[in-house]
C-alpha positions, 0 to 999 in steps of 0.5 A: 738668352743665357741670362733668361734661360739659366734660372729654368735649368736651375729651378727645373732641376731644384725641382726634381731635386726637391720631389727625389728628397721628399721621396726619399724622406718618405722611403727611408722614414726612421724615428730616432736616427735621420738617415734620409738626411744621411743618405740624400746628402751623400748620394747628392755629393757623390752626384755633384762629384760626377756631374762637376768632374766630368766636365759638363756643359753649362746647361747639365752643370746648372740642371744637374748640379745647382738645380738637382743636387741643390733641390736634393741635399739639404744643410739646414736639415742636416743642422737641425737633426744634429741638433735635435738629436743633441737636444734628446740627450744623444749628444754621441749620435748628434756628433757621430751623425755630424762628423759622419754626414761631413765624412762620408759626403767628402768621401762620395766626391772622392770617390766620384772624382777617382771614377771619372779621373 
């Protein structure tokens, strides 16, 4: 039964995460800086940290960790945003965005770990 239900948890969670990411993108629309992508990656990292460090059930790990957080966060958009900033002549902003995205996401996971530990 697990082989049948596990993909359902992941798929439903992914749908929820994708809708949440779309909603954040609509609420936080900026013309120059990809703030929405930064926000979803940092928040998604924090939530993933909370879930994974709390010793979740397999269903919770699949639904929230793999599904919701996987559908909510976006590495590919982060990469495209970084390249677009560089192509627009904003190489310093692109570098800061890339480093900030990674550093803030890692920090968010660290904060989640401290809160759970």
